[in-house]
N, C-alpha and C positions, 0 to 999 in steps of 0.2 A: 504494500500500500504506500502511495506517495503521501508523506506527511509533511516533512520539512526538508527540502533539498540542501539547505545550508544550516548548520547549527547556529544558535544565537551565541555570539561571542561578545561579551560585554565587560567593560572595565570601568574606569572612573570618569569617563568623559560625559559631558552633558548631552542628554538625549533630546531629540526633536519632539515637539508637541504635535500629536496627530490632528489632522483636520478632517472635515466632513467628506473629503474627496476619496478617502481610503475605504475599501469595502471590508467592514468589520462585522463578524458574527460573534456575539458575546454569549457565553454559556456559563451560568453560575449554578451553584447548588451545593448541598452538603456532601460529605463523603459517602460513597456507596449509592449515589443517585444515578450513576451511569454517565457522568460527565465525560470521562476520558474516552470511553468506547464510542459514544455518540459524537463527540467533537471530532475525533479522528475520522470516523466514517463520513461525517458531513463535510469535512475539509476535502476529503478525497472526491466526493461527489461534485463539489463546487470548484475543484481545481485551485483551492487556496492552501496556503501554508497553515500549519497548526502549531500552537504553543500551549504547553501545560504550565501555567503560571505557578501552580502549586509546587511543581518541581523546583522552581526558583527559590521559594521560601524554604523548602526542604534543604536545598543546597547551602543556603546561608546557615541553617541550623547545623548541618554537617560540619561546615567550616568552623563554627563556634565550638562545637564539641571537640573537634580535632585539635583545636588550639588550647583546649582546657578552659574555655570560657563558659561560665554558667549561663544557659539560655535565658534565665530570668534576670540577668544583669543587663538591663537595657542599654546603659552607657557603653559597656564593653562590647556588646554586640554591634551597636551602632558605629563604633569606632573602626570596625573591620569591613563594613559593607561597601564603603565607597570605592575601595581599591580591589575588591574581590573580582577575580576573573572567572566567569561562568561560561560554559559551553553546554547548551541544551538543544539537543537535536534527536533525530531518529535513531542514532547509534548509542544514545545514552547521555549521561550528565557528567561533565568534568569540572571539578572545582580546583582552581589554582594548580592545574596540571595533573590532578589526581582523579582517576575514574571513580566516581561515587554513585554510579547507576544503581547498584544493589544496596549500598549502605543507606541511601536517602529514604529507602522504603522500609528500613528495619525498625524494630520497636523503639530503640533509643531515640531516633530522630522523630518518629511518629508521636511519641509522648511529649516531645518538647517543641514541635513546630508551631503549635498554636501560640505559645509564648513569644516566639520570635516574630510570627506574623502580626502580632499585636503591637510591635514596636513601631512607633510613628516614623522614625528615621529609616528603618528598613523598608517600610511600605512606600515611603516617598522615593527611595532609590529604585525599588523594584518597578514601581509604576512608570518612572522615567525610562527604564530599560525596556519595558513592555511597549510603551508608545513608540520608542525609537525603532524597535524591531518591526513593528507593524508598518510604520511609515516607510521604512527601507524596502518592504515587500509589497507596498501598495494595498495592504489589507491582510486579513487572515481570520482564522477561527481560533479564538482564545477562550480557554476554560479556566475558571477559578472561583472566587467567592465575591469579588467586587468589580468584575469586568464591566457589567452593564450599569452598575450604580456609581462607580468612581472612575475607572480607567477610561472607558469609552461610553459615556452616557448618551452620546449621539450615534451609537452603533446602528447599522442597517437593520439588524435583528437582535433583540435581546431575549434570551431564553433562561428560564429558571427551572431546573430539573429537581424533582423531589421524589420520594418513595416512602412507603410505610417503614417505620423503624425496624421491624423484624425482617423486612426484605433487604434493607440496606445492610443490616448486620449479617445476614446469611451470605450476601454477596462478598462482603469483606472477609468473612471467616474462611471462604473458599480460596481467597487470594493469599491469606497468611496461614500457612500450614501448621505453624507451631503455636497458634493461639486458638482457644476454643470459642464457641459461639458466645457464651456468657461474657467472657473477657472482652471480646470485640464489641458486643452490644454496650457494655459499660463504658468502654473507651470512646465509642461514637457519641454517646450521650454527653460525656465530658467535653469532647471537642465541639459539639454543637453549642453547648452553653458558653464556651470560651469564644467561639467564632461569632456567635450572635450577640454576645454581651460586651464585646470589646468596644472601646471608644473610637478607635481609628478604623474606618472602613469596615463596619460589621457586616456579617452575612445577612443580606436582606433581599427581598424581591424588588427589582426596579419597578417603578410605577407602571411602565408600559411593557413589561416583560411578558412573554408568552410562558405561562406556567404549565408544565407537563409532569403529571404523575407517571413515573415509569414502571410502577409496580407490576402492572399487568399488560404492558405493551412490549412488543418486540422491538429490537433496535431498528430493523428495517422499517417498521411502521412509523416510528418516531422520526427517523431521518427523512423518509419520504414526505412526511407532513411539513418538516422544516424546509426542505428543498422547495416545496410548493409555496411556502410563505415568502421565500426569498425571490421566487419567480424565475428560478433557473430552469433551463431546458432539461 
């Protein structure tokens, strides 16, 4: 599947601010709602590049842990983000030259990523990078938790995916072999509370977002509906 022909390579330079001329599809929602699968498939159908913005926050978390920084220490985390070198693409995630593709999905990063994502300085830097990435490509399908509400409030299409809690937990427990359903369900509830309750760019439905409950729909059904909304052939 064609997802992103060039990895996102970002350093400390100032990113461009996106304009209405770029074709942006924003897909937001909580963990386990199907964002990644649907966003990748939609990008393929529309011939657009795809960016998992959550991987960027996980990469910052990985970098902090690797340097011995407590993810809850906002000042220390903020101090490293500006010069952090990230490569996010179809072949994985590289942080300061280290392949972190597997590690960013591990339990240690997963437990701490919501703390890092709530850091205002981190979010400011990541949003700048996301906008620059999109402008360079003339658009894209971006998935995350604040794409339609903060990063691209004027996106061509804003989608908010959700699913019943038990469905989301079942999906995630299949992805994480070493954690049982109850542990995953508890962790999802904790992350939901953190993501929805943070002061900086909380997880919310954008006012004009298309809300889709993915619990009982197939990926093909959802993607076909979104393609029709975009008006693509």
